[in-house]
N, C-alpha and C positions, 0 to 999 in steps of 0.2 A: 852625593845624590843617590848612590846605590843604597845606602842605609835608609834614606828617606823612602825609596821605592819599595824596599823589602818591608819596612814597618808599615808603609801605606797599604801594601797588598794585604797584610794581615789585618789591619784596621778595617779596611773596606769589606773583607770577607766576614769579619765578626759583626760589625755594625749593620751591614746589609742583612745578615742573618737575623739579627735582633729586630730590625725594622719590619721584617715579615710579620711580626706579631703585634706591633704597636697599635695598629688601628683597632684590632679586636680587643686588646687589653684596655684601650681608651674608651671602650663602649661606643665605638663609632663616632668619635669626636671629629667634627668637620675640619678643624685645623690640622689634626694628625693625618687626615685623609689626603691632604695636599702633598705629603712626603712619604706616606706609607701605602702599600697596596691595600685597596679596599675590596679586591676580589682576586681570583686566580688567573686573570687574563695576563698575557705576556706583557702588554702595555703597562699594566700596574706593577709588574715585577721589574720593569726597567728602572723604576724609582729606587730600588734597593741599592744598586751599584752607583747610580748617578748621585743621589744625595749623600751617600757614604763617601764617595770620592770628593764631592764639593766640601763636605764637612772636614775631611782630613786635610784638604788643600788650605782651608781657612786656618785650621789649627797649626799646620806646619809652616805656613808662609813666614811668620816672624823669625823663625829659626833658620830658614834656608834662603831667604830673599837675596842675600848677597852671593849665593852660590848658584842660583837657578836663573838661567836666561829664558826668555820667551814663556813666562809662567802661565799667563792667561791663555795664550795660544795653545800651549801644551795641555792645559786643563780642558779646554774646549774640544780639541781634537781627540784626546784620550777618552773623554766622556762619550763622544760619538762612536769611537772604536769599541768601547765596552758594550754598548747596547746593540751595535750593528753585528758584532760577533755573536752575541747571545741570540739575536733574532735569526741570523743566517744558520747557525748550527742547530738551533731548536727546530726551525721549519724544515731543514734538510733531513734530520733524523725522523721527525714525526711524519714526514711525507712517506717514508718507507715503513714505519711501524704503525701508523694510524693511531698512535697513542703517546702520551707523555710517560717517560720513565724517570722516576724520581732521582735515582743515583746519577743518571745521565744529565739531568737538569742541573744538579749540584756540580758535577764535573765541568759542564759548560760554563757555569757561573765562575768557578775557580779559574779556568783557562782564560776567560774573558777579562777578569780582573788582572791577572798576570800580564796579559797582552796590553791592556790599557796602561799599566805602570811601566812596561817596557817602552811603549811609545812616549809616555810622559818623560821618562828618563832620557831617551834619545833627543827629544826636542829641547829639554831644559839644559842639556850639555852641549848643544850647538852654539856657535857664535850668535850674538844677538841678531835677531831678524828685524826687518823694518817695523816701526811702531804700529803700522796698520794691522800687522798680524795679531798684536795684543787686542786691538779693537775687534777683530774677527773672532778671536777666542771668547771675548766678553759677550759679543752678540750671540754666539752659539749657546753659551751658558744661559743667557737671559731668555732666548727663544725656547730653549728646552724647558726651563722652569715654567714659562708661559704655557707651553703645550701641555705639560703635566697638569697644571691648574685647570686649563680649559677642558681637557679631555677627561679629567677626573670628575668635573662638575657636569659635563655634557658629552659622554662618550658616543662616538659614532658606532653603535653596536652592530651595524650591518657589515663592518669590517672584522675579519677574523682576529686581527691583532687585539681588538678590544673585547672580544667575547670571553666570558668566564666559562671555561670548559666544564666546570662542576655544575653549571646551571643549564647546559644544553643537552 
């Protein structure tokens, strides 16, 4: 599981970075908008790590399913941790700086991905948890996907999380 987590961290960092550009490269394709940022809001950037993590988990599952306990639960929790850490660190530092700092944003993304995979590793190496936890993980994932779709199509722009700072 350690190898899975290390490879996964690198995968999510790379694919998340590439996803940053896919919407623009697709000439604003509506389908691509569902999993790629359509603007520079923090909400849209949450997609980078989330969908990269989900993609890696889908690819890796056949290879590690017999070694990993609590897979869906670990995936759901680590996806929350990933974006929660990004949001908390971003809003903490921008509160003091009143601006976004590119290298700090990248550092936060890297730290958040590492933390997410650390949590994933810890949860998948625990003894099997009750089956309800798997359902909880799946519900977290499905609700997150639903939220990304809903708020990409109809963002509540009165909330700072959804505001594109390049447009304000």
